C-alpha positions in Angstrom: 82.0 105.7 121.9 82.8 109.2 120.8 79.9 111.2 119.3 81.5 114.6 119.1 83.0 116.3 116.0 85.4 113.9 114.4 88.8 115.5 113.4 89.5 113.8 110.1 91.9 114.8 107.4 92.9 113.4 104.0 95.9 111.2 104.0 97.5 108.8 101.5 97.7 105.3 102.8 99.5 102.0 102.0 97.0 99.2 101.5 99.7 96.6 102.4 100.8 95.2 105.8 102.9 98.2 106.8 100.0 100.8 106.8 102.3 103.7 105.9 100.5 107.0 105.9 101.6 110.4 104.4 100.1 113.8 104.5 98.8 115.7 101.4 102.0 117.9 101.6 104.3 114.8 101.6 102.3 113.3 98.8 102.7 116.5 96.7 106.4 116.5 97.5 106.8 113.1 95.8 106.1 110.4 98.5 103.6 108.5 96.3 104.6 104.9 96.7 105.1 102.6 99.7 108.8 102.9 100.8 108.9 99.8 103.1 110.8 97.0 101.3 109.2 94.3 103.6 105.6 95.4 102.8 103.3 93.4 100.6 102.6 96.6 98.5 106.2 97.8 98.3 106.8 100.5 95.6 103.0 100.5 94.8 100.9 103.6 94.8 99.5 105.0 98.0 95.7 105.3 98.2 93.7 108.4 99.2 91.7 108.1 102.3 90.7 109.8 105.6 92.4 109.6 109.0 90.7 110.3 112.3 93.2 111.9 114.7 90.9 111.3 117.7 91.0 107.5 117.5 93.9 107.0 115.1 91.8 105.2 112.5 92.0 105.3 108.7 88.8 104.9 106.6 87.6 105.5 103.1 87.2 109.1 102.0 83.5 110.2 102.5 82.7 107.2 104.7 80.7 107.9 107.9 82.9 107.4 111.0 82.2 107.1 114.7 85.0 106.7 117.1 84.8 103.6 119.3 
């Protein structure tokens, strides 16, 4: 397990099977829906969440996170 400082940042995520992820900058530039035609959430809104760059994991904003 990793107990140090977690490097997390806000990202916008697809809740479908493709798991597309965009940065705040990309979201503000207009990337607001899932672009993957084969995804179960194609063309639906991306959801705001957090991304841990240490363990490459997405989780709900504000949720406690420990890298495993």
